[in-house]
C-alpha positions as CSV (number, residue, x, y, z in Angstrom):
1,S,-16.5,-1.1,39.8
2,N,-14.3,-3.9,41.3
3,P,-10.8,-3.0,42.2
4,K,-9.8,-6.7,42.0
5,I,-10.6,-7.0,38.3
6,R,-8.9,-5.5,35.3
7,Y,-10.5,-5.5,31.9
8,T,-9.1,-4.6,28.6
9,S,-10.8,-4.7,25.1
10,I,-9.6,-4.4,21.5
11,H,-12.8,-3.7,19.6
12,E,-14.0,-1.9,16.5
13,T,-15.3,1.6,17.1
14,G,-19.0,2.1,16.8
15,I,-19.8,-1.5,16.6
16,F,-19.7,-2.8,20.1
17,P,-20.2,-1.8,22.7
18,T,-22.5,0.9,21.2
19,G,-21.8,4.3,22.8
20,R,-19.1,2.9,25.1
21,G,-15.6,1.5,24.8
22,G,-13.9,4.7,24.2
23,V,-10.2,5.4,25.5
24,E,-11.6,7.9,28.0
25,E,-13.6,5.2,29.7
26,K,-11.1,4.0,32.5
27,G,-13.4,2.7,35.3
28,D,-13.7,3.7,38.9
29,F,-10.3,2.3,39.9
30,N,-8.6,3.0,36.6
31,N,-8.8,-0.7,35.8
32,I,-10.3,-0.5,32.2
33,L,-8.2,-0.1,29.1
34,N,-10.2,0.2,25.8
35,N,-8.3,0.0,22.5
36,P,-10.9,0.9,19.8
37,I,-9.8,0.0,16.3
38,K,-11.1,1.3,12.9
39,Y,-13.0,-0.3,10.1
40,G,-10.7,-2.4,8.1
41,T,-8.0,-3.0,10.7
42,K,-5.6,-5.9,10.0
43,F,-3.4,-7.9,12.4
44,N,-0.3,-5.6,11.9
45,T,-2.3,-3.0,13.7
46,Y,-4.1,-5.2,16.1
47,E,-1.0,-6.9,17.2
48,P,0.8,-4.0,18.8
49,L,-2.3,-3.0,20.7
50,L,-2.3,-6.5,22.2
51,T,1.5,-6.7,22.9
52,E,2.2,-3.0,23.8
53,K,-1.0,-2.0,25.7
54,S,-3.5,-4.7,26.6
55,I,-0.9,-7.5,27.8
56,P,1.3,-5.1,29.9
57,F,-1.9,-3.5,31.5
58,I,-3.1,-7.0,32.5
59,K,0.4,-8.2,33.4
60,E,1.2,-5.4,35.9
61,F,-1.9,-6.7,37.8
62,N,-0.3,-10.0,38.3
63,P,-3.4,-12.0,37.7
64,S,-3.8,-15.7,38.8
65,L,-6.2,-16.3,36.0
66,V,-6.7,-14.5,32.7
67,I,-10.2,-14.7,31.1
68,V,-10.4,-14.0,27.4
69,C,-13.6,-13.2,25.6
70,A,-12.6,-14.6,22.3
71,G,-14.4,-12.4,19.7
72,Y,-14.4,-14.3,16.5
73,D,-16.6,-11.7,14.9
74,A,-13.2,-9.8,14.1
75,L,-12.7,-12.4,11.3
76,S,-12.6,-10.7,7.9
77,S,-15.3,-13.2,6.7
78,D,-17.8,-12.2,9.6
79,E,-20.6,-10.0,8.4
80,L,-21.2,-8.2,11.6
81,S,-17.9,-6.3,11.8
82,N,-15.4,-4.8,9.5
83,V,-12.1,-5.9,11.2
84,L,-9.9,-8.1,8.9
85,L,-8.4,-10.7,11.0
86,Q,-7.6,-14.2,9.6
87,P,-8.0,-17.5,11.3
88,D,-4.2,-17.9,11.9
89,D,-4.1,-14.5,13.6
90,Y,-5.9,-16.0,16.5
91,R,-3.0,-18.5,16.9
92,K,-0.6,-15.5,17.2
93,I,-2.8,-13.9,19.8
94,S,-2.8,-17.1,21.8
95,E,1.0,-17.3,21.5
96,H,1.4,-13.8,22.9
97,L,-1.1,-14.6,25.8
98,K,0.7,-17.9,26.5
99,Q,4.1,-16.2,26.6
100,A,2.8,-13.5,29.0
101,F,0.6,-15.6,31.3
102,G,1.3,-19.3,30.9
103,D,-1.6,-21.7,31.1
104,A,-3.6,-19.6,33.5
105,I,-6.0,-18.6,30.7
106,L,-9.6,-19.3,30.1
107,F,-11.2,-18.7,26.8
108,G,-14.9,-18.0,26.3
109,L,-16.6,-17.7,22.8
110,E,-18.0,-14.4,22.4
111,G,-19.2,-13.7,19.0
112,G,-18.2,-15.1,15.6
113,Y,-20.8,-15.8,13.0
114,S,-18.8,-16.9,9.9
115,L,-19.4,-20.6,9.7
116,Q,-16.8,-20.5,7.0
117,D,-13.9,-19.5,9.2
118,L,-15.0,-19.8,12.8
119,P,-13.8,-23.5,13.2
120,A,-10.4,-22.8,11.9
121,A,-10.0,-19.7,14.0
122,V,-11.1,-21.6,17.2
123,Q,-8.7,-24.4,16.4
124,S,-5.9,-21.7,15.8
125,T,-6.7,-20.3,19.3
126,L,-6.2,-23.6,21.0
127,L,-3.0,-24.8,19.2
128,P,-0.5,-23.0,21.4
129,F,-2.1,-24.8,24.5
130,I,-2.1,-28.3,23.0
């Protein structure tokens, strides 16, 4: 409910947020964009949602800072969701974000429970900024 903030999310339908996160939920100031994805989504489906919907939605707002809730539970090895992202997909996400917003990006760890792939995914996220 703050017109100075825009929020977009790419998340698995029915997992989180439970009962929320549908495309019809747009916020009081039309400042929310939800992109729910289905069970089994791979990066080839995820990427256009990022580049054609989420990034343009945030970019038209001309933010001075972009805060990314980095949800590593979208890794294929994570037992809590059914999205099939790979560790290197997070590098590609970061490359798109860096191209759109430069270095004015803050990442926060938000989910990710696969000790097998989490370190590689976090490293991949940071590589474009090193």
